[in-house]
C-alpha positions as CSV (number, residue, x, y, z in Angstrom):
1,X,-112.5,93.1,83.7
2,X,-111.2,96.3,81.9
3,X,-108.3,94.4,80.7
4,X,-110.5,92.1,79.1
5,X,-112.6,94.6,77.3
6,X,-109.4,96.4,76.3
7,X,-107.7,93.2,74.9
8,X,-111.2,92.8,73.0
9,X,-111.3,95.9,71.7
10,X,-107.6,95.6,70.4
11,X,-108.2,92.3,68.7
12,X,-111.1,93.6,67.3
13,X,-109.5,96.8,65.7
14,X,-106.5,94.3,64.5
15,X,-109.0,92.3,62.8
16,X,-110.5,95.4,61.1
17,X,-106.9,96.3,60.4
18,X,-105.7,93.0,58.8
19,X,-109.0,92.8,56.8
20,X,-108.3,96.3,55.2
21,X,-104.8,95.4,54.1
22,X,-105.9,92.0,52.8
23,X,-108.7,93.6,50.8
24,X,-105.9,96.2,49.3
25,X,-103.7,93.4,48.6
26,X,-106.4,91.6,46.6
27,X,-107.4,95.0,44.8
28,X,-103.6,95.3,43.8
29,X,-103.6,91.8,42.4
30,X,-106.8,92.2,40.6
31,X,-105.5,95.3,38.9
32,X,-102.2,93.5,37.9
33,X,-103.6,90.5,36.4
34,X,-107.1,91.9,34.8
35,X,-105.4,92.8,31.6
36,X,-104.6,89.2,30.9
37,X,-108.1,87.8,31.7
38,X,-110.2,87.2,28.5
39,X,-113.5,86.1,27.9
40,X,-114.0,83.2,25.2
41,X,-117.3,83.2,23.2
42,X,-117.7,79.8,21.2
43,X,-120.1,78.7,18.6
44,X,-120.4,75.0,17.2
45,X,-122.2,74.4,14.0
46,X,-123.3,70.7,13.2
47,X,-125.8,69.7,10.5
48,X,-128.5,67.6,12.1
49,X,-130.0,64.8,9.8
50,X,-133.6,64.1,10.3
51,X,-136.4,62.4,8.3
52,X,-137.5,66.0,7.4
53,X,-134.1,66.7,6.0
54,X,-130.7,68.0,7.4
55,X,-130.6,71.5,9.0
56,X,-127.9,73.5,10.7
57,X,-127.6,73.7,14.4
58,X,-125.4,76.1,16.5
59,X,-124.6,75.7,20.2
60,X,-123.1,78.8,21.8
61,X,-120.6,78.5,24.6
62,X,-118.9,81.1,27.1
63,X,-116.0,80.9,29.2
64,X,-112.8,82.4,30.5
65,X,-109.3,82.1,30.1
66,X,-105.9,84.0,30.6
67,X,-103.3,85.3,28.3
68,X,-100.0,83.6,28.9
69,X,-97.5,85.1,26.3
70,X,-97.1,88.0,23.9
71,X,-98.2,85.8,21.0
72,X,-101.7,85.6,22.2
73,X,-101.9,82.1,23.6
74,X,-104.7,81.4,26.3
75,X,-105.0,79.0,28.7
76,X,-108.4,77.7,29.6
77,X,-110.3,74.7,30.7
78,X,-111.0,72.0,28.1
79,X,-114.9,72.2,28.4
80,X,-114.6,75.9,27.4
81,X,-113.3,74.9,23.8
């Protein structure tokens, strides 16, 4: 019974250690790619016609993308723009 308990404790400790190492890797990865992540704000303006006359309407959008080169090109999903 002692061996089973000892094995369980060792497995639990190994789990915590591997989780901590994974967390460190994720944090390191985030710090490396964070400068390339951008927020995109869009505004679409249209003229809407009605019986009362025309009026301007605006639709705002918000999304994210990632810088892919030194010239500022951004890759994002089609629905963002």
